[in-house]
Backbone as JSON Lines, residues from 0, in Angstrom:
{"i":0,"aa":"X","n":[-9.13,-14.98,14.97],"ca":[-7.49,-14.35,14.86],"c":[-6.89,-14.95,13.49]}
{"i":1,"aa":"X","n":[-6.6,-16.41,13.81],"ca":[-5.8,-17.35,12.44],"c":[-6.72,-16.87,11.35]}
{"i":2,"aa":"X","n":[-8.07,-17.32,11.53],"ca":[-9.24,-17.28,10.36],"c":[-8.68,-15.8,9.5]}
{"i":3,"aa":"X","n":[-8.91,-14.52,10.11],"ca":[-8.58,-13.53,9.76],"c":[-7.78,-13.21,8.89]}
{"i":4,"aa":"X","n":[-6.29,-13.44,9.82],"ca":[-4.86,-13.46,9.24],"c":[-5.2,-14.36,7.87]}
{"i":5,"aa":"X","n":[-5.58,-15.51,7.66],"ca":[-5.63,-16.36,6.19],"c":[-6.61,-15.72,5.66]}
{"i":6,"aa":"X","n":[-7.86,-14.85,5.78],"ca":[-8.39,-14.13,4.84],"c":[-7.58,-12.83,3.98]}
{"i":7,"aa":"X","n":[-6.68,-12.45,5.01],"ca":[-5.92,-11.42,4.68],"c":[-4.96,-11.91,3.86]}
{"i":8,"aa":"X","n":[-4.37,-12.89,4.11],"ca":[-3.25,-13.04,2.83],"c":[-3.87,-13.43,1.66]}
{"i":9,"aa":"X","n":[-5.11,-14.46,1.72],"ca":[-5.53,-14.78,0.53],"c":[-5.82,-13.63,-0.31]}
{"i":10,"aa":"X","n":[-6.79,-12.59,0.5],"ca":[-7.1,-11.37,-0.41],"c":[-5.82,-10.82,-1.04]}
{"i":11,"aa":"X","n":[-4.84,-10.61,-0.42],"ca":[-3.28,-9.84,-0.6],"c":[-2.62,-10.53,-2.02]}
{"i":12,"aa":"X","n":[-2.73,-12.02,-1.82],"ca":[-2.59,-12.72,-2.61],"c":[-3.33,-12.9,-4.37]}
{"i":13,"aa":"X","n":[-4.49,-12.58,-4.29],"ca":[-5.85,-12.59,-5.18],"c":[-5.22,-11.28,-5.87]}
{"i":14,"aa":"X","n":[-5.58,-10.34,-5.24],"ca":[-5.11,-8.97,-5.61],"c":[-3.72,-8.76,-6.29]}
{"i":15,"aa":"X","n":[-2.54,-9.44,-5.87],"ca":[-1.41,-9.43,-6.72],"c":[-1.18,-10.4,-8.07]}
{"i":16,"aa":"X","n":[-2.54,-11.32,-8.21],"ca":[-2.34,-12.32,-9.07],"c":[-3.0,-11.13,-9.99]}
{"i":17,"aa":"X","n":[-4.12,-10.52,-9.84],"ca":[-4.84,-9.93,-10.82],"c":[-4.39,-8.58,-11.48]}
{"i":18,"aa":"X","n":[-3.37,-8.15,-10.83],"ca":[-2.5,-6.82,-11.3],"c":[-1.7,-7.69,-11.91]}
{"i":19,"aa":"X","n":[-0.89,-8.57,-11.6],"ca":[0.24,-9.07,-12.19],"c":[-0.28,-9.38,-13.48]}
{"i":20,"aa":"X","n":[-1.23,-10.32,-13.71],"ca":[-1.59,-10.85,-15.2],"c":[-2.12,-9.74,-15.8]}
{"i":21,"aa":"X","n":[-2.66,-8.46,-15.48],"ca":[-3.17,-7.43,-16.14],"c":[-2.3,-6.67,-16.7]}
{"i":22,"aa":"X","n":[-1.09,-6.17,-16.05],"ca":[-0.15,-5.28,-16.29],"c":[1.26,-5.74,-16.49]}
{"i":23,"aa":"X","n":[2.0,-6.76,-16.13],"ca":[3.35,-7.08,-15.59],"c":[3.92,-8.1,-16.41]}
{"i":24,"aa":"X","n":[5.15,-7.85,-17.08],"ca":[5.82,-8.8,-17.71],"c":[7.28,-8.87,-17.07]}
{"i":25,"aa":"X","n":[7.72,-9.83,-17.53],"ca":[9.29,-10.19,-17.09],"c":[9.15,-10.1,-15.64]}
{"i":26,"aa":"X","n":[8.47,-10.74,-14.93],"ca":[8.33,-11.27,-13.4],"c":[9.07,-11.84,-12.69]}
{"i":27,"aa":"X","n":[9.46,-11.35,-11.27],"ca":[10.13,-12.13,-10.4],"c":[9.63,-11.51,-9.16]}
{"i":28,"aa":"X","n":[9.45,-12.97,-8.4],"ca":[9.25,-12.74,-7.0],"c":[10.07,-12.78,-5.81]}
{"i":29,"aa":"X","n":[10.07,-11.82,-5.04],"ca":[10.72,-12.1,-3.53],"c":[11.01,-13.55,-2.96]}
{"i":30,"aa":"X","n":[12.04,-13.24,-2.5],"ca":[11.87,-14.39,-1.38],"c":[11.26,-13.98,-0.25]}
{"i":31,"aa":"X","n":[10.93,-15.01,0.8],"ca":[10.09,-14.66,1.9],"c":[10.53,-13.42,2.83]}
{"i":32,"aa":"X","n":[12.05,-13.49,3.16],"ca":[12.6,-12.85,3.54],"c":[12.67,-11.22,3.32]}
{"i":33,"aa":"X","n":[12.62,-11.06,1.66],"ca":[12.33,-9.65,0.87],"c":[11.09,-9.54,1.2]}
{"i":34,"aa":"X","n":[10.17,-10.37,0.69],"ca":[8.76,-9.98,0.87],"c":[8.3,-9.06,2.55]}
{"i":35,"aa":"X","n":[9.09,-9.88,3.45],"ca":[8.9,-9.64,4.73],"c":[9.81,-8.38,5.15]}
{"i":36,"aa":"X","n":[10.97,-8.07,5.13],"ca":[11.51,-6.76,5.14],"c":[11.89,-5.57,4.3]}
{"i":37,"aa":"X","n":[11.48,-6.21,2.9],"ca":[11.75,-5.15,1.98],"c":[10.7,-4.74,1.72]}
{"i":38,"aa":"X","n":[9.28,-5.56,1.99],"ca":[7.87,-4.69,1.5],"c":[7.99,-4.81,-0.04]}
{"i":39,"aa":"X","n":[8.03,-5.77,-0.59],"ca":[7.68,-5.71,-2.0],"c":[7.18,-7.22,-2.35]}
{"i":40,"aa":"X","n":[6.04,-6.99,-3.19],"ca":[5.38,-8.18,-3.73],"c":[5.93,-8.89,-4.99]}
{"i":41,"aa":"X","n":[6.24,-8.21,-5.8],"ca":[6.63,-8.49,-7.4],"c":[7.62,-7.22,-8.1]}
{"i":42,"aa":"X","n":[8.86,-8.08,-8.82],"ca":[9.33,-7.36,-9.54],"c":[9.11,-7.52,-11.34]}
{"i":43,"aa":"X","n":[8.84,-6.55,-11.85],"ca":[8.52,-6.57,-13.1],"c":[8.33,-5.22,-14.08]}
{"i":44,"aa":"X","n":[8.02,-5.42,-15.13],"ca":[8.11,-4.37,-16.22],"c":[6.61,-3.91,-16.06]}
{"i":45,"aa":"X","n":[5.99,-2.69,-16.09],"ca":[4.83,-2.17,-16.45],"c":[4.76,-1.35,-17.1]}
{"i":46,"aa":"X","n":[4.32,-1.54,-18.58],"ca":[4.72,-0.62,-19.53],"c":[4.07,0.79,-19.64]}
{"i":47,"aa":"X","n":[3.08,0.62,-18.91],"ca":[2.05,2.07,-18.76],"c":[3.03,3.14,-17.54]}
{"i":48,"aa":"X","n":[4.04,2.26,-17.19],"ca":[4.63,3.37,-16.33],"c":[5.99,3.46,-16.56]}
{"i":49,"aa":"X","n":[6.88,2.3,-17.28],"ca":[8.17,2.32,-17.36],"c":[8.61,1.19,-18.09]}
{"i":50,"aa":"X","n":[9.22,1.44,-18.96],"ca":[10.09,-0.02,-19.91],"c":[11.35,-0.59,-18.75]}
{"i":51,"aa":"X","n":[11.55,0.18,-17.85],"ca":[12.59,-0.92,-16.92],"c":[11.59,-1.5,-15.72]}
{"i":52,"aa":"X","n":[12.61,-2.37,-15.17],"ca":[11.96,-3.54,-14.16],"c":[11.99,-2.73,-12.59]}
{"i":53,"aa":"X","n":[10.66,-2.89,-12.18],"ca":[10.38,-1.95,-10.92],"c":[9.64,-3.21,-9.91]}
{"i":54,"aa":"X","n":[9.9,-2.42,-8.66],"ca":[9.19,-3.52,-7.56],"c":[8.14,-3.25,-7.23]}
{"i":55,"aa":"X","n":[6.99,-3.36,-6.91],"ca":[5.88,-2.87,-6.51],"c":[5.11,-3.93,-5.18]}
{"i":56,"aa":"X","n":[4.38,-3.11,-4.4],"ca":[3.75,-3.59,-3.4],"c":[2.51,-3.47,-3.68]}
{"i":57,"aa":"X","n":[1.87,-4.39,-3.29],"ca":[0.41,-4.59,-3.77],"c":[-0.59,-4.88,-2.71]}
{"i":58,"aa":"X","n":[-1.25,-3.6,-2.65],"ca":[-2.55,-3.67,-1.33],"c":[-3.87,-3.91,-1.69]}
{"i":59,"aa":"X","n":[-4.43,-4.9,-1.22],"ca":[-6.05,-5.29,-2.0],"c":[-6.81,-4.47,-1.28]}
{"i":60,"aa":"X","n":[-8.16,-4.47,-1.87],"ca":[-9.0,-3.56,-1.33],"c":[-9.94,-4.53,-0.22]}
{"i":61,"aa":"X","n":[-9.65,-5.68,-0.61],"ca":[-10.51,-6.22,0.91],"c":[-10.05,-6.06,2.14]}
{"i":62,"aa":"X","n":[-8.57,-5.84,2.16],"ca":[-7.73,-5.74,3.47],"c":[-7.94,-4.34,3.71]}
{"i":63,"aa":"X","n":[-8.15,-3.61,2.8],"ca":[-8.06,-1.95,3.28],"c":[-9.58,-1.54,3.45]}
{"i":64,"aa":"X","n":[-10.49,-2.29,2.85],"ca":[-11.91,-1.86,2.97],"c":[-12.53,-2.53,3.99]}
{"i":65,"aa":"X","n":[-12.03,-3.21,5.12],"ca":[-12.58,-4.1,6.04],"c":[-13.97,-3.66,6.53]}
{"i":66,"aa":"X","n":[-14.34,-2.36,6.99],"ca":[-14.86,-1.78,7.59],"c":[-16.21,-1.06,6.89]}
{"i":67,"aa":"X","n":[-16.26,-0.8,5.89],"ca":[-17.12,-0.23,5.14],"c":[-17.18,-0.54,3.34]}
{"i":68,"aa":"X","n":[-17.85,-1.58,3.25],"ca":[-18.24,-2.15,1.99],"c":[-19.06,-1.18,0.78]}
{"i":69,"aa":"X","n":[-19.67,-0.45,1.49],"ca":[-20.63,0.28,0.4],"c":[-19.95,1.61,0.0]}
{"i":70,"aa":"X","n":[-19.18,2.11,0.84],"ca":[-18.96,3.37,0.27],"c":[-17.49,3.29,-0.36]}
{"i":71,"aa":"X","n":[-17.24,4.13,-1.54],"ca":[-15.64,3.92,-2.3],"c":[-14.66,4.27,-1.43]}
{"i":72,"aa":"X","n":[-13.44,3.54,-1.44],"ca":[-12.43,3.57,-1.02],"c":[-11.95,4.9,-1.01]}
{"i":73,"aa":"X","n":[-12.07,6.16,-0.16],"ca":[-11.92,7.43,0.11],"c":[-9.71,7.51,0.48]}
{"i":74,"aa":"X","n":[-9.63,6.59,1.43],"ca":[-8.38,6.93,2.07],"c":[-7.76,5.55,2.55]}
{"i":75,"aa":"X","n":[-6.26,5.32,2.76],"ca":[-5.99,4.11,3.13],"c":[-5.19,4.41,4.2]}
{"i":76,"aa":"X","n":[-4.9,3.12,4.92],"ca":[-3.75,2.91,6.1],"c":[-2.57,3.1,5.32]}
{"i":77,"aa":"X","n":[-1.42,4.09,5.73],"ca":[-0.17,3.7,5.79],"c":[0.65,3.62,7.03]}
{"i":78,"aa":"X","n":[1.26,2.53,6.57],"ca":[2.03,1.86,7.65],"c":[3.39,2.26,7.81]}
{"i":79,"aa":"X","n":[3.87,3.0,8.98],"ca":[5.1,3.52,9.17],"c":[5.98,2.63,10.03]}
{"i":80,"aa":"X","n":[5.6,1.82,11.02],"ca":[5.95,0.73,11.81],"c":[4.78,-0.25,11.37]}
{"i":81,"aa":"X","n":[5.43,-1.49,11.5],"ca":[4.58,-2.58,11.34],"c":[4.28,-3.14,12.71]}
{"i":82,"aa":"X","n":[3.51,-3.91,13.2],"ca":[2.78,-4.91,14.48],"c":[4.16,-4.99,15.11]}
{"i":83,"aa":"X","n":[5.43,-5.6,14.63],"ca":[6.36,-5.77,15.41],"c":[7.28,-4.43,15.94]}
{"i":84,"aa":"X","n":[6.79,-3.65,15.4],"ca":[7.75,-2.18,15.7],"c":[8.92,-2.06,14.46]}
{"i":85,"aa":"X","n":[9.07,-2.89,13.2],"ca":[9.96,-2.62,12.38],"c":[9.28,-1.87,11.59]}
{"i":86,"aa":"X","n":[10.23,-1.2,10.52],"ca":[9.69,-0.34,9.62],"c":[8.55,-0.79,8.63]}
{"i":87,"aa":"X","n":[7.92,-0.18,8.39],"ca":[6.6,-0.8,7.66],"c":[6.52,-0.4,6.53]}
{"i":88,"aa":"X","n":[5.47,-1.0,5.61],"ca":[5.87,-1.05,3.94],"c":[6.29,0.25,3.23]}
{"i":89,"aa":"X","n":[5.7,1.45,3.83],"ca":[5.81,3.04,3.29],"c":[7.62,3.23,3.27]}
{"i":90,"aa":"X","n":[8.15,2.39,4.35],"ca":[9.67,2.47,4.44],"c":[10.61,1.58,3.64]}
{"i":91,"aa":"X","n":[9.73,0.43,2.84],"ca":[10.31,-0.56,2.46],"c":[11.05,-0.09,0.83]}
{"i":92,"aa":"X","n":[11.82,-1.04,0.19],"ca":[12.49,-0.51,-0.95],"c":[11.36,-0.71,-2.56]}
{"i":93,"aa":"X","n":[10.03,-0.91,-2.2],"ca":[9.13,-0.95,-3.53],"c":[9.54,0.28,-4.25]}
{"i":94,"aa":"X","n":[9.26,0.39,-5.59],"ca":[9.45,1.45,-6.45],"c":[7.82,2.34,-6.42]}
{"i":95,"aa":"X","n":[6.9,1.35,-6.44],"ca":[5.52,1.41,-6.56],"c":[4.61,1.18,-5.43]}
{"i":96,"aa":"X","n":[3.82,1.9,-4.99],"ca":[2.58,1.06,-4.14],"c":[1.7,1.02,-5.05]}
{"i":97,"aa":"X","n":[0.89,-0.23,-5.14],"ca":[-0.14,-0.45,-5.74],"c":[-1.59,-0.43,-4.92]}
{"i":98,"aa":"X","n":[-2.59,0.43,-5.07],"ca":[-3.77,-0.02,-4.4],"c":[-5.15,-0.28,-5.09]}
{"i":99,"aa":"X","n":[-5.49,-1.36,-4.84],"ca":[-6.45,-1.75,-5.43],"c":[-8.0,-1.15,-4.88]}
{"i":100,"aa":"X","n":[-8.54,-0.62,-6.11],"ca":[-9.9,0.32,-5.89],"c":[-11.1,-0.4,-6.56]}
{"i":101,"aa":"X","n":[-11.78,0.42,-5.94],"ca":[-13.28,-0.62,-7.06],"c":[-13.26,-0.88,-8.32]}
{"i":102,"aa":"X","n":[-12.59,0.02,-8.96],"ca":[-12.62,-0.02,-10.66],"c":[-11.39,0.03,-10.74]}
{"i":103,"aa":"X","n":[-10.49,0.7,-10.07],"ca":[-9.09,0.97,-11.18],"c":[-8.01,0.57,-9.82]}
{"i":104,"aa":"X","n":[-6.47,0.21,-10.52],"ca":[-5.61,0.41,-9.47],"c":[-4.82,1.47,-9.47]}
{"i":105,"aa":"X","n":[-4.85,2.14,-8.09],"ca":[-4.28,3.02,-8.03],"c":[-2.41,3.13,-7.52]}
{"i":106,"aa":"X","n":[-1.74,3.66,-8.64],"ca":[-0.38,3.32,-8.33],"c":[0.18,4.57,-7.9]}
{"i":107,"aa":"X","n":[1.16,4.59,-6.99],"ca":[1.9,6.11,-6.59],"c":[3.32,5.5,-6.33]}
{"i":108,"aa":"X","n":[4.25,6.36,-6.68],"ca":[5.55,6.2,-6.28],"c":[5.59,6.21,-4.97]}
{"i":109,"aa":"X","n":[6.45,5.14,-4.04],"ca":[6.65,4.73,-2.81],"c":[7.27,5.96,-2.15]}
{"i":110,"aa":"X","n":[8.3,6.68,-2.84],"ca":[8.73,7.65,-1.83],"c":[8.4,8.89,-1.85]}
{"i":111,"aa":"X","n":[7.44,8.86,-3.02],"ca":[6.68,10.6,-2.85],"c":[5.67,10.01,-2.28]}
{"i":112,"aa":"X","n":[4.87,9.13,-2.02],"ca":[3.82,8.98,-0.88],"c":[4.51,9.03,0.56]}
{"i":113,"aa":"X","n":[5.74,8.49,0.69],"ca":[6.59,8.53,2.13],"c":[6.6,9.94,2.17]}
{"i":114,"aa":"X","n":[7.33,10.85,1.35],"ca":[7.4,12.41,1.49],"c":[6.05,13.13,1.97]}
{"i":115,"aa":"X","n":[4.95,12.75,1.06],"ca":[3.59,13.32,1.57],"c":[3.34,13.08,2.94]}
{"i":116,"aa":"X","n":[3.5,11.82,3.34],"ca":[2.77,11.46,4.8],"c":[3.53,12.1,5.87]}
{"i":117,"aa":"X","n":[5.17,12.28,5.56],"ca":[5.7,13.01,6.71],"c":[5.42,14.36,6.85]}
{"i":118,"aa":"X","n":[5.15,15.11,5.67],"ca":[4.79,16.54,5.56],"c":[3.86,16.85,5.89]}
{"i":119,"aa":"X","n":[2.75,15.73,6.08],"ca":[1.05,16.04,6.33],"c":[1.32,15.66,8.13]}
{"i":120,"aa":"X","n":[2.06,14.84,8.36],"ca":[2.21,14.36,9.57],"c":[2.76,15.76,10.63]}
{"i":121,"aa":"X","n":[4.02,16.03,9.99],"ca":[4.44,17.2,10.86],"c":[3.54,18.23,10.7]}
{"i":122,"aa":"X","n":[3.14,18.75,9.3],"ca":[2.13,19.77,9.43],"c":[0.74,19.72,10.44]}
{"i":123,"aa":"X","n":[0.42,18.4,10.98],"ca":[-0.51,17.96,12.17],"c":[0.02,17.96,13.51]}
{"i":124,"aa":"X","n":[1.79,18.25,13.6],"ca":[2.44,18.23,14.88],"c":[2.56,16.31,15.39]}
{"i":125,"aa":"X","n":[2.26,15.75,14.44],"ca":[2.45,14.23,14.63],"c":[1.29,13.86,16.22]}
{"i":126,"aa":"X","n":[0.21,14.54,15.64],"ca":[-0.73,14.29,16.75],"c":[-1.26,12.44,16.55]}
{"i":127,"aa":"X","n":[-1.65,12.19,17.54],"ca":[-2.3,10.77,17.94],"c":[-3.56,10.86,17.74]}
{"i":128,"aa":"X","n":[-3.99,9.75,17.39],"ca":[-5.42,9.4,17.32],"c":[-5.93,8.62,16.2]}
{"i":129,"aa":"X","n":[-6.87,8.38,15.77],"ca":[-7.49,7.74,14.8],"c":[-8.12,8.72,13.65]}
{"i":130,"aa":"X","n":[-7.34,8.82,12.32],"ca":[-8.04,9.6,11.51],"c":[-7.03,10.09,10.5]}
{"i":131,"aa":"X","n":[-7.36,11.15,9.67],"ca":[-6.51,11.49,8.44],"c":[-5.31,12.32,9.24]}
{"i":132,"aa":"X","n":[-4.15,11.79,8.86],"ca":[-3.02,12.3,9.5],"c":[-2.84,12.23,10.89]}
{"i":133,"aa":"X","n":[-3.17,11.42,11.83],"ca":[-3.41,11.14,13.11],"c":[-2.48,9.73,13.21]}
{"i":134,"aa":"X","n":[-1.4,9.61,14.09],"ca":[-0.86,8.44,14.07],"c":[-1.19,7.67,15.55]}
{"i":135,"aa":"X","n":[-1.64,6.4,14.6],"ca":[-2.53,5.76,15.54],"c":[-1.3,4.23,15.68]}
{"i":136,"aa":"X","n":[-1.93,3.51,16.79],"ca":[-1.33,2.35,17.31],"c":[-2.54,1.24,17.94]}
{"i":137,"aa":"X","n":[-2.37,0.41,17.28],"ca":[-3.39,-0.65,17.88],"c":[-3.08,-0.92,19.05]}
{"i":138,"aa":"X","n":[-4.06,-1.56,20.02],"ca":[-3.86,-2.21,21.19],"c":[-2.95,-3.52,21.0]}
{"i":139,"aa":"X","n":[-2.0,-3.73,21.96],"ca":[-0.88,-4.88,22.21],"c":[-0.11,-4.73,20.77]}
{"i":140,"aa":"X","n":[-0.15,-3.96,19.97],"ca":[0.96,-3.9,18.83],"c":[1.68,-3.11,18.81]}
{"i":141,"aa":"X","n":[2.64,-2.92,17.91],"ca":[3.69,-1.69,18.31],"c":[3.86,-0.84,16.5]}
{"i":142,"aa":"X","n":[2.9,-1.15,16.21],"ca":[2.36,-0.6,14.76],"c":[2.21,1.24,14.78]}
{"i":143,"aa":"X","n":[2.84,1.65,13.74],"ca":[2.03,2.96,13.64],"c":[2.04,3.41,12.23]}
{"i":144,"aa":"X","n":[0.67,3.62,12.13],"ca":[-0.14,3.87,11.27],"c":[-0.99,5.26,10.87]}
{"i":145,"aa":"X","n":[-1.66,5.67,9.68],"ca":[-2.16,6.86,9.54],"c":[-3.11,6.66,8.35]}
{"i":146,"aa":"X","n":[-3.9,7.4,7.93],"ca":[-5.0,7.34,7.2],"c":[-4.33,8.55,6.21]}
{"i":147,"aa":"X","n":[-4.38,8.08,5.09],"ca":[-3.92,9.19,3.47],"c":[-4.92,8.88,2.69]}
{"i":148,"aa":"X","n":[-5.47,10.31,2.34],"ca":[-6.64,10.4,1.39],"c":[-5.91,10.06,0.17]}
{"i":149,"aa":"X","n":[-6.98,9.48,-0.93],"ca":[-6.46,9.56,-2.14],"c":[-6.51,10.73,-3.01]}
{"i":150,"aa":"X","n":[-7.47,11.46,-2.52],"ca":[-7.07,13.06,-2.87],"c":[-5.37,13.74,-2.99]}
{"i":151,"aa":"X","n":[-5.28,13.45,-1.81],"ca":[-3.92,13.88,-1.69],"c":[-3.08,13.16,-2.2]}
{"i":152,"aa":"X","n":[-3.02,11.88,-2.56],"ca":[-2.25,11.21,-3.39],"c":[-2.02,11.51,-4.71]}
{"i":153,"aa":"X","n":[-3.64,12.16,-5.29],"ca":[-3.33,12.77,-6.57],"c":[-2.55,13.78,-6.84]}
{"i":154,"aa":"X","n":[-1.93,14.62,-5.97],"ca":[-1.12,15.51,-5.94],"c":[-0.07,15.24,-5.92]}
{"i":155,"aa":"X","n":[0.42,13.73,-6.21],"ca":[1.85,13.35,-6.43],"c":[2.02,13.42,-7.82]}
{"i":156,"aa":"X","n":[3.17,13.83,-8.34],"ca":[3.53,13.77,-9.79],"c":[3.51,12.29,-10.5]}
{"i":157,"aa":"X","n":[4.19,11.4,-9.72],"ca":[4.3,9.79,-10.06],"c":[3.36,9.0,-9.65]}
{"i":158,"aa":"X","n":[2.02,9.24,-10.14],"ca":[0.97,8.23,-9.91],"c":[-0.01,7.9,-11.12]}
{"i":159,"aa":"X","n":[-0.66,6.92,-11.04],"ca":[-1.13,6.59,-12.3],"c":[-2.3,5.74,-11.93]}
{"i":160,"aa":"X","n":[-3.5,6.03,-12.68],"ca":[-4.82,4.71,-12.37],"c":[-4.71,3.96,-13.39]}
{"i":161,"aa":"X","n":[-4.65,2.92,-13.17],"ca":[-5.08,1.88,-14.39],"c":[-6.65,1.14,-14.26]}
{"i":162,"aa":"X","n":[-6.9,0.76,-15.1],"ca":[-8.25,0.27,-15.14],"c":[-8.11,-1.27,-14.37]}
{"i":163,"aa":"X","n":[-9.25,-1.7,-13.58],"ca":[-9.19,-2.95,-13.4],"c":[-9.75,-3.98,-14.24]}
{"i":164,"aa":"X","n":[-9.49,-5.08,-14.65],"ca":[-9.94,-6.0,-15.77],"c":[-11.15,-6.97,-14.92]}
């Protein structure tokens, strides 16, 4: 378990570095408390999105594609509650969530993604299980997560695809 956590942490940090080095200027990092409770990895200017400083929460493909390395990433797990039962990253204060994909960075406005997720969960009557717009909780944890397809995220007005270098 410890080895798996270390790998996830390293995958996340590597993805953050790749995105930051490719697209951000005027960089500020959160304190450990801000990272944990406010759910953002870096603040900076991404000129492809805005000339203002924004907060980004970056999700690595290694962490998001643990079970299927051959198929393109079609959906992601969205965390409403974390393993401790506290608000998950979708309820943080990041302006944008950045998903690392095979060839691109998929960048979506966090508030719009939250609204989309809540709407779809409601349409599905908040059903539980494992799958698209089903609320799932892992054994022994207090998390509440659901899968959201990228095709649905593409309906959000404020999303951007940037090439990975």
